[in-house]
C-alpha positions in Angstrom: -14.0 218.6 162.5 -12.5 215.1 162.7 -15.2 213.8 160.4 -14.3 216.4 157.7 -10.6 215.6 157.9 -11.4 211.8 157.5 -13.6 212.5 154.6 -10.9 214.8 153.0 -8.3 212.0 153.4 -10.6 209.4 151.8 -11.4 211.6 148.9 -7.7 212.5 148.4 -6.8 208.7 148.4 -9.5 208.0 145.9 -8.3 210.8 143.6 -4.7 209.7 143.9 -5.5 206.1 143.2 -7.5 207.1 140.1 -4.6 209.2 138.9 -2.2 206.4 139.4 -4.5 204.0 137.5 -4.8 206.5 134.7 -1.2 207.4 134.3 0.4 204.0 135.1 -2.2 201.8 133.5 0.2 200.5 130.8 2.7 199.5 133.4 0.1 197.6 135.4 -1.1 195.8 132.3 2.5 194.8 131.4 3.0 193.5 135.0 -0.2 191.5 134.9 0.6 190.1 131.5 4.1 189.1 132.8 2.5 187.3 135.8 -0.2 185.6 133.8 1.9 184.6 130.8 5.6 185.2 131.5 7.8 185.7 128.5 10.3 183.1 127.7 13.7 184.4 128.6 16.6 183.9 126.3 18.7 181.2 128.0 22.0 179.7 127.1 20.4 176.6 125.6 18.2 178.8 123.3 21.3 180.7 122.1 23.2 177.4 121.5 20.2 176.0 119.6 20.0 179.1 117.4 23.7 178.9 116.8 23.5 175.2 115.9 20.6 175.9 113.5 22.5 178.6 111.7 25.6 176.4 111.5 23.3 173.6 110.1 22.0 175.9 107.4 25.5 176.7 106.4 26.6 173.0 106.4 23.5 172.0 104.5 24.7 174.0 101.5 27.8 171.8 101.0 25.8 168.6 100.4 25.6 169.2 96.6 29.3 168.6 96.3 29.1 164.8 96.9 27.4 162.8 94.1 24.7 160.4 95.3 22.0 158.3 93.9 18.4 158.0 95.1 18.9 154.5 96.4 21.8 155.7 98.5 19.8 158.6 99.8 17.0 156.4 100.8 19.3 154.0 102.7 21.0 157.0 104.5 17.5 158.4 105.3 16.5 155.1 106.8 19.6 154.9 108.9 19.1 158.5 110.1 15.5 157.6 111.1 16.9 154.6 113.1 19.3 157.0 114.8 16.3 159.3 115.7 16.8 162.1 113.1 13.5 162.3 111.2 13.6 165.8 109.7 14.0 166.1 105.9 17.1 168.3 106.3 18.9 165.5 108.1 20.1 163.9 104.9 21.5 167.2 103.6 23.2 167.9 106.9 24.7 164.4 106.8 26.3 164.9 103.4 27.2 168.4 104.2 29.0 167.2 107.3 31.0 164.8 105.2 32.2 167.7 103.0 33.1 169.8 106.1 34.9 166.9 107.7 37.0 166.3 104.6 37.8 170.0 104.3 38.8 170.2 107.9 41.1 167.2 107.7 42.7 168.4 104.5 43.3 171.8 106.2 45.0 170.0 109.1 47.2 168.2 106.6 48.0 171.5 104.7 48.9 173.6 107.8 51.0 171.0 109.5 54.3 169.3 108.7 52.5 166.2 107.2 52.3 167.9 103.8 56.2 167.9 103.6 56.5 164.1 104.1 54.1 162.4 101.7 51.2 164.7 100.7 49.4 162.2 98.5 49.1 159.5 101.2 48.0 162.0 103.9 45.5 163.7 101.6 44.0 160.4 100.5 43.8 159.3 104.2 42.1 162.7 105.1 39.5 162.3 102.3 38.8 158.7 103.2 38.5 159.4 107.0 36.4 162.5 106.3 34.0 160.5 104.0 33.7 157.4 106.2 33.8 159.2 109.6 30.2 160.4 109.6 29.1 156.8 108.6 30.9 155.3 111.6 29.4 158.0 113.9 25.9 157.3 112.5 26.4 153.6 113.1 27.4 154.2 116.7 24.4 156.4 117.3 22.1 153.7 115.8 23.6 150.9 118.0 23.3 153.1 121.1 19.7 153.9 120.4 18.8 150.3 119.6 20.5 149.2 122.8 18.3 151.6 124.8 15.2 150.3 123.0 16.0 146.7 123.8 16.5 147.7 127.5 13.2 149.5 127.7 11.0 147.0 125.9 10.2 144.7 128.9 9.1 147.7 131.0 6.9 148.9 128.1 5.3 145.5 127.8 4.6 145.3 131.5 2.9 148.7 131.5 0.9 147.8 128.4 -0.3 144.6 130.2 -1.3 146.7 133.3 -3.2 149.2 131.1 -5.0 146.5 129.0 -5.9 144.5 132.1 -7.3 147.7 133.7 -9.8 147.9 130.9 -8.2 150.2 128.4 -8.2 149.4 124.7 -4.9 148.8 123.0 -4.7 152.3 121.4 -5.5 154.0 124.7 -3.0 151.7 126.5 -0.3 152.7 124.0 -1.0 156.4 124.5 -1.0 156.0 128.3 2.2 154.0 128.2 3.9 156.7 126.1 2.7 159.3 128.5 4.0 157.5 131.6 7.4 156.5 130.2 8.5 159.9 128.9 10.9 160.4 131.8 12.3 156.9 132.2 12.3 155.7 128.6 12.0 158.8 126.4 13.1 157.0 123.1 10.5 154.3 123.2 7.9 156.8 124.4 8.6 158.9 121.4 8.2 155.9 119.1 4.9 155.0 120.7 3.7 158.6 120.3 4.4 158.3 116.6 2.3 155.1 116.5 -0.6 156.9 118.2 -0.4 159.8 115.8 -0.3 157.6 112.8 -3.4 155.7 114.0 -5.2 159.0 114.6 -4.3 160.1 111.1 -6.2 157.1 109.7 -3.5 154.5 109.3 -4.3 150.8 110.0 -3.0 149.6 113.3 -1.0 146.8 111.8 0.8 149.2 109.4 1.5 151.6 112.2 3.2 148.9 114.3 5.1 147.7 111.2 6.4 151.2 110.7 7.6 151.1 114.3 9.6 148.0 113.6 11.1 149.6 110.5 12.0 152.8 112.3 13.8 151.1 115.2 15.4 148.2 113.3 15.6 146.0 116.4 14.9 142.3 116.2 13.0 142.1 119.5 10.7 144.9 118.4 10.1 143.1 115.1 9.1 140.0 117.0 6.9 142.0 119.3 5.1 143.6 116.4 4.6 140.3 114.6 3.2 138.7 117.7 0.9 141.7 118.3 -0.4 141.6 114.7 -1.0 137.9 114.8 -2.8 138.2 118.1 -5.1 140.8 116.6 -5.7 138.8 113.5 -6.5 135.5 115.4 -8.4 137.2 118.2 -6.3 135.9 121.1 -5.9 137.7 124.4 -3.6 140.6 124.0 -2.8 140.9 127.7 -1.7 137.2 127.9 0.3 137.6 124.7 2.1 140.7 126.0 2.8 139.1 129.4 4.3 135.9 127.8 6.4 137.9 125.4 7.7 140.1 128.3 8.7 137.0 130.3 10.4 135.6 127.2 12.4 138.8 126.6 13.5 139.0 130.3 14.6 135.3 130.1 16.6 136.1 126.9 18.2 139.0 128.6 19.3 136.9 131.6 20.7 134.2 129.3 22.6 136.9 127.3 24.1 138.2 130.6 25.1 134.7 131.7 26.7 134.1 128.3 28.7 137.3 128.5 29.8 136.4 132.1 30.9 133.0 130.9 33.0 134.6 128.1 34.9 136.7 130.6 37.1 133.8 131.7 38.3 133.3 128.1 38.7 137.0 127.5 40.9 137.4 130.6 43.5 135.1 129.2 45.0 137.7 126.9 45.5 140.5 129.5 46.9 137.9 131.9 49.4 136.6 129.4 50.4 140.0 128.0 50.4 142.2 131.1 50.2 140.3 134.4 52.4 137.3 133.8 55.4 139.4 132.7 55.2 141.5 135.8 55.0 138.4 138.0 58.0 136.9 136.2 59.9 140.1 136.6 59.1 140.3 140.4 59.8 136.6 141.1 62.7 135.9 138.8 64.3 139.4 138.8 66.3 139.0 142.1 67.4 135.5 141.1 68.7 136.7 137.8 70.6 139.6 139.5 72.2 137.2 142.0 73.1 134.8 139.2 74.7 137.5 137.1 76.7 138.8 140.1 77.9 135.2 140.9 79.0 134.7 137.3 80.9 138.0 137.3 82.7 137.0 140.5 83.4 133.6 139.2 84.8 134.9 135.9 86.7 137.6 137.7 88.5 135.1 139.8 
């Protein structure tokens, strides 16, 4: 009797499991797919990125308002590349941003009390600031990026030396260096990735490194590229060349810091004279001046 009950329970469980599998198969497949390949949820950064993309499309349409030549466009494109903006739409967004900035400043002048004072001067100032403002912003972005590249170059050279001395070729060493420095020095790692991709596309190594110097626009990178190309042409040791150049760059950085430290004594003269000395004179001579004025009042009163 007990054996029959146990057999009945097992058969019932098997039939119930088969029914669940048949009726809820789609739900199970969806759960398995969600575990194996989870869907990317829409986060705040994705929403902001989509919003900025739509705004960029709208801003890009205003770039036809400003007249420009091909030479000017090439210069602006080169500057945008040095700032890290390599897409083709960056030039259109840049000129469109100028138009939007001019319109915004003119709207500020129109809806404030500035228009009642001297509208011609304020409108001219708004147009000038709106046209030149993006250029100043771009120059600031370029200088900031170039400063980061200068700072990261010695570490890049040290890692290249380690990879070359470990037995890797120069191309493999560059790829490995770019992979290892993505977290600490992402800007230079991105530039090295572009060098690797250009070489894989069939470009000559010397031309790929020259393109790196043109994209960055940094003097120390140009010197590094020229030394690397000359070392490859004359057949000298690349590891020794990189190590010597890394030591030279570090020595130059120390000398630059010492020079800036030596200039601080001269630069402190102006705040001392303009801000600190008047306060000291006021604290030390103030009571004496008050006593002298009271004495003169008493003397004249008598």
